[in-house]
C-alpha positions as CSV (number, residue, x, y, z in Angstrom):
1,X,104.8,113.9,112.0
2,X,103.0,111.2,110.0
3,X,105.5,111.8,107.1
4,X,108.4,111.7,109.5
5,X,107.3,108.4,110.9
6,X,106.9,107.1,107.3
7,X,110.4,108.3,106.4
8,X,111.9,106.6,109.4
9,X,110.1,103.4,108.6
10,X,111.5,103.3,105.0
11,X,115.0,103.8,106.3
12,X,114.7,101.4,109.3
13,X,115.8,98.1,107.8
14,X,118.9,99.6,106.2
15,X,119.7,101.5,109.4
16,X,119.1,98.5,111.7
17,X,122.8,97.7,112.4
18,X,123.6,101.3,113.3
19,X,120.4,101.8,115.4
20,X,121.1,98.6,117.3
21,X,124.7,99.6,118.0
22,X,123.7,103.1,119.0
23,X,120.9,102.1,121.4
24,X,122.6,99.1,123.0
25,X,125.7,101.3,123.7
26,X,123.4,103.2,126.2
27,X,122.3,100.1,128.1
28,X,123.8,99.9,131.6
29,X,121.7,97.0,132.9
30,X,119.7,94.1,131.5
31,X,116.9,92.1,133.1
32,X,114.5,89.3,132.1
33,X,110.8,88.7,132.4
34,X,108.5,85.7,131.6
35,X,104.9,85.0,131.0
36,X,102.2,87.4,129.9
37,X,102.7,89.8,126.9
38,X,105.7,91.8,128.2
39,X,105.7,94.3,131.0
40,X,106.3,97.7,129.3
41,X,104.5,99.9,126.9
42,X,104.6,103.7,126.2
43,X,100.9,103.6,125.2
44,X,98.6,104.5,128.1
45,X,96.7,101.6,129.6
46,X,98.0,99.3,126.9
47,X,97.6,96.1,128.9
48,X,94.2,97.0,130.3
49,X,92.8,98.0,126.9
50,X,94.1,94.9,125.1
51,X,93.4,92.6,128.2
52,X,97.0,91.5,128.1
53,X,98.5,89.9,131.2
54,X,101.8,91.4,132.3
55,X,105.1,89.5,132.4
56,X,106.8,88.9,135.7
57,X,110.4,89.9,136.3
58,X,112.9,87.1,136.8
59,X,115.6,87.3,139.5
60,X,118.3,86.0,137.1
61,X,118.8,85.1,133.4
62,X,116.9,82.0,132.4
63,X,118.7,78.9,130.9
64,X,116.2,78.9,128.1
65,X,115.2,82.2,126.5
66,X,112.2,80.8,124.5
67,X,109.1,82.9,125.1
68,X,111.0,85.2,127.5
69,X,111.5,89.0,127.4
70,X,114.8,90.8,127.9
71,X,115.0,94.5,128.7
72,X,117.8,97.0,128.5
73,X,117.9,100.0,130.8
74,X,119.8,103.3,130.4
75,X,121.5,105.4,133.1
76,X,118.2,107.1,133.9
77,X,116.7,103.7,134.7
78,X,114.5,103.9,131.6
79,X,113.8,100.9,129.3
80,X,115.3,101.5,125.9
81,X,115.5,98.0,124.5
82,X,113.0,95.1,124.5
83,X,113.8,91.7,123.1
84,X,110.9,89.2,122.8
85,X,112.4,85.7,122.2
86,X,110.8,83.1,119.9
87,X,110.9,79.3,119.8
88,X,113.8,79.6,117.4
89,X,117.1,79.7,119.3
90,X,118.6,83.1,119.6
91,X,116.0,84.8,117.4
92,X,113.9,87.6,118.9
93,X,111.7,90.6,118.0
94,X,113.5,93.8,119.0
95,X,112.2,97.2,119.9
96,X,114.5,100.2,120.3
97,X,113.4,103.4,122.2
98,X,115.3,106.6,121.4
99,X,114.4,109.0,124.1
100,X,114.6,112.8,123.5
101,X,113.4,115.8,125.6
102,X,109.9,116.0,124.0
103,X,109.6,112.8,122.0
104,X,110.4,109.2,121.9
105,X,111.0,107.3,118.7
106,X,110.5,103.6,118.6
107,X,111.5,101.0,116.0
108,X,110.0,97.5,116.2
109,X,111.8,94.8,114.2
110,X,110.9,91.2,113.3
111,X,112.9,88.2,114.5
112,X,114.1,87.0,111.1
113,X,117.7,87.7,110.2
114,X,116.6,90.2,107.5
115,X,115.3,92.4,110.4
116,X,112.5,94.0,108.4
117,X,110.8,96.8,110.3
118,X,107.3,96.1,111.6
119,X,106.6,99.6,112.6
120,X,108.0,102.9,113.7
121,X,106.3,105.2,116.2
122,X,106.8,108.8,117.3
123,X,105.5,109.6,120.8
124,X,105.1,113.3,121.3
125,X,105.1,114.8,124.9
126,X,104.3,118.2,126.4
127,X,104.9,119.0,130.1
128,X,105.5,115.3,130.7
129,X,102.1,114.2,129.2
130,X,101.8,112.1,126.0
131,X,100.0,114.2,123.4
132,X,100.1,112.0,120.3
133,X,101.4,108.8,118.8
134,X,102.3,108.7,115.1
135,X,102.9,105.3,113.6
136,X,104.0,103.9,110.2
137,X,103.6,100.3,109.0
138,X,104.2,98.2,105.9
139,X,102.3,99.1,102.7
140,X,101.7,102.7,103.5
141,X,99.5,101.8,106.5
142,X,99.6,104.4,109.3
143,X,97.8,105.5,112.4
144,X,97.6,108.6,114.7
145,X,96.4,108.7,118.3
146,X,95.6,112.1,119.9
147,X,95.2,112.3,123.7
148,X,93.0,114.7,125.7
149,X,93.4,115.5,129.4
150,X,91.5,117.0,132.3
151,X,93.5,117.9,135.4
152,X,96.4,115.9,133.9
153,X,94.2,112.7,133.7
154,X,93.7,111.1,130.3
155,X,90.0,111.3,129.6
156,X,89.8,110.4,125.9
157,X,91.8,109.4,122.8
158,X,91.0,109.8,119.1
159,X,92.5,107.2,116.8
160,X,92.6,107.5,113.1
161,X,94.5,105.6,110.4
162,X,94.5,103.0,107.7
163,X,95.2,99.3,108.3
164,X,94.7,95.9,106.6
165,X,91.2,95.7,108.0
166,X,89.8,99.2,107.1
167,X,88.2,100.4,104.0
168,X,90.1,102.7,101.5
169,X,89.1,105.8,103.5
170,X,90.6,104.3,106.7
171,X,89.2,104.1,110.2
172,X,88.1,106.5,112.9
173,X,87.9,105.2,116.5
174,X,87.9,106.7,120.0
175,X,88.2,105.8,123.6
176,X,86.9,107.3,126.9
177,X,88.7,106.7,130.2
178,X,87.1,107.0,133.7
179,X,88.6,106.8,137.1
180,X,87.5,105.9,140.6
181,X,87.6,108.1,143.7
182,X,91.3,107.3,144.2
183,X,92.2,108.3,140.7
184,X,92.8,104.7,139.5
185,X,91.6,103.6,136.1
186,X,88.0,102.4,136.4
187,X,86.9,101.8,132.7
188,X,87.8,102.1,129.1
189,X,84.9,102.4,126.7
190,X,84.9,103.0,122.9
191,X,83.1,106.0,121.7
192,X,80.8,103.5,120.0
193,X,79.7,102.2,123.4
194,X,81.8,99.1,123.5
195,X,83.5,98.2,126.8
196,X,87.2,97.5,126.5
197,X,88.1,97.4,130.2
198,X,86.1,97.5,133.4
199,X,87.9,97.4,136.8
200,X,87.1,94.4,138.8
201,X,85.9,94.7,142.4
202,X,88.9,93.6,144.5
203,X,86.5,91.9,146.9
204,X,85.3,89.6,144.1
205,X,87.8,86.8,143.4
206,X,88.1,85.1,140.0
207,X,86.5,82.0,141.6
208,X,83.5,83.9,142.8
209,X,83.2,85.7,139.5
210,X,83.3,82.3,137.7
211,X,80.5,80.9,139.9
212,X,78.3,83.8,139.1
213,X,79.0,83.5,135.4
214,X,78.3,79.8,135.4
215,X,75.0,80.4,137.1
216,X,73.9,83.1,134.7
217,X,75.1,81.2,131.6
218,X,73.2,78.1,132.5
219,X,70.1,80.1,133.2
220,X,70.3,81.6,129.7
221,X,71.4,78.4,128.0
222,X,68.3,76.3,128.6
223,X,65.8,78.9,127.3
224,X,68.0,79.5,124.3
225,X,67.9,75.8,123.4
226,X,64.2,75.5,124.0
227,X,63.5,78.5,121.9
228,X,65.2,77.0,118.8
229,X,63.2,73.9,118.0
230,X,64.9,71.4,115.7
231,X,62.4,68.9,114.0
232,X,64.9,66.1,113.7
233,X,67.2,64.2,116.1
234,X,70.5,65.7,117.3
235,X,73.7,63.8,117.7
236,X,75.3,66.6,119.7
237,X,74.7,70.0,121.3
238,X,77.9,72.0,120.7
239,X,79.0,74.8,123.1
240,X,81.6,76.6,121.0
241,X,83.7,79.3,122.4
242,X,86.4,81.8,121.3
243,X,89.4,82.0,123.6
244,X,89.3,85.9,123.4
245,X,85.6,86.0,124.1
246,X,84.7,82.9,126.0
247,X,81.4,84.2,127.2
248,X,78.8,83.8,125.9
249,X,79.7,80.9,123.5
250,X,77.8,79.9,120.3
251,X,75.4,77.0,120.6
252,X,75.4,74.6,117.7
253,X,72.9,71.9,117.0
254,X,74.4,68.9,115.3
255,X,71.7,67.2,113.4
256,X,71.7,63.5,112.5
257,X,70.9,64.2,108.9
258,X,74.0,66.4,108.6
259,X,76.1,63.7,110.2
260,X,74.9,61.0,107.8
261,X,75.4,63.3,104.8
262,X,79.0,64.2,105.9
263,X,79.9,60.6,106.5
264,X,78.6,59.5,103.2
265,X,80.5,62.3,101.4
266,X,83.7,62.4,103.3
267,X,84.0,59.1,105.2
268,X,86.6,59.3,108.0
269,X,87.4,62.9,107.0
270,X,84.0,63.9,108.3
271,X,85.3,64.2,111.8
272,X,86.5,67.6,111.1
273,X,83.0,68.7,110.3
274,X,81.1,66.9,113.1
275,X,82.4,69.1,115.9
276,X,82.8,72.4,114.1
277,X,79.8,74.7,114.5
278,X,80.9,76.8,111.5
279,X,79.7,73.9,109.4
280,X,76.3,73.5,111.2
281,X,73.1,74.5,109.6
282,X,71.7,75.4,113.0
283,X,73.4,77.7,115.5
284,X,72.1,80.3,118.0
285,X,73.8,83.1,119.9
286,X,72.7,83.6,123.5
287,X,71.0,86.9,124.0
288,X,72.0,88.9,127.1
289,X,70.7,92.0,128.8
290,X,72.9,94.9,129.9
291,X,73.6,93.3,133.3
292,X,74.7,89.9,131.8
293,X,76.7,91.6,129.0
294,X,78.7,93.5,131.6
295,X,79.2,90.4,133.7
296,X,80.4,88.3,130.8
297,X,82.7,91.1,129.5
298,X,84.3,91.4,132.9
299,X,84.8,87.6,133.0
300,X,86.4,87.6,129.5
301,X,88.6,90.4,130.5
302,X,89.8,88.8,133.8
303,X,90.2,85.4,132.1
304,X,92.7,87.0,129.6
305,X,94.5,89.3,132.0
306,X,94.9,86.6,134.7
307,X,95.6,83.9,132.1
308,X,92.7,81.7,133.3
309,X,91.6,80.1,130.1
310,X,92.0,76.6,131.5
311,X,89.7,77.5,134.4
312,X,87.2,79.1,132.0
313,X,87.0,76.0,129.8
314,X,86.5,73.8,132.9
315,X,83.5,76.1,133.7
316,X,82.0,75.3,130.3
317,X,82.7,71.6,130.7
318,X,80.9,71.7,134.1
319,X,77.9,73.4,132.5
320,X,78.0,70.8,129.7
321,X,77.9,67.9,132.2
322,X,75.0,69.5,134.0
323,X,73.1,69.9,130.7
324,X,73.8,66.3,129.7
325,X,72.3,65.1,133.0
326,X,69.2,67.1,132.4
327,X,68.9,66.6,128.7
328,X,66.3,63.9,128.8
329,X,63.9,66.2,130.7
330,X,64.0,68.7,127.8
331,X,62.3,66.3,125.5
332,X,64.4,67.1,122.5
333,X,64.8,64.3,119.9
334,X,68.3,62.9,120.1
335,X,70.3,59.9,118.9
336,X,71.3,57.0,121.2
337,X,74.9,58.3,121.1
338,X,74.0,61.9,121.7
339,X,76.7,64.0,123.4
340,X,77.2,67.6,124.7
341,X,80.4,69.0,123.3
342,X,82.6,71.9,124.4
343,X,84.8,73.1,121.6
344,X,86.7,76.2,120.5
345,X,86.3,77.8,117.1
346,X,90.0,77.2,116.2
347,X,89.6,73.4,116.8
348,X,92.3,73.2,119.5
349,X,89.9,72.2,122.3
350,X,87.3,69.4,122.2
351,X,85.6,67.8,125.2
352,X,82.6,65.4,124.7
353,X,80.3,64.7,127.7
């Protein structure tokens, strides 16, 4: 099957016009969706595992297709076409699903007019259960997922392949799935122990979860700062986060000696260094126990899936304000213009307190 997926990939760009005409001829209805990262995937628990928010169906076609999704449905009410529109008018990624009795073949094309193929996948089924996914990508990259079931419930998946990030021998990964008493997905963990998804207690709102996270983060923040003594004045304490893993952030210590050195060397261009912890000589990662790790992972998951990044950054800013108010009591040498900063590692967010 891996060779078949590779063969289909090599032929895909040349066959694009015929594939498009063939699949769209089967469409009996179109509908639109917005927000999130689409609303359909053949891969089990795709949105949960990747912490992607789902799109919401629109009642009618939008006036502006930018960042919207359009789906084509066949006579069996199955999705067979997905279009993901870009900021460029009329240009979209396209995915075609050719459905057969025991397998589904998908083609995923880029939005450029050349319509190069991004990947082809073969989904193999037995008695209605997905058994394996064979995928082919550019540059002879490939992957294979094999599913294992117990009482028709997916309990594990082995994933092997070769991608741009793996060594010459490729990668081997695995996932384990657990369910609650009602049979709903409870967790996804890697076979290496990493948590990919943990079901949130419905009784706990995002607001309540945020309050608990803020409390625990601040309780860990102060000891982490005190445990890392800096023998020179600071011009800032930088709380630097990653939008994918907001908690716990990296703590950066901006020293006055570094600031003076950068300003002398770069002048006004030094601003790009002053608030970027990647350039700091002194940073620290907050250490967490199992309980706090689980709490922060759940918060990161829900922040992504509920699209709450704005609320999460406000939480960090609130912690920064509290820290600034209490800073003098810590007795840490600081400059007269000392600030507490909240920033992200991509330099798209910066708040000075």
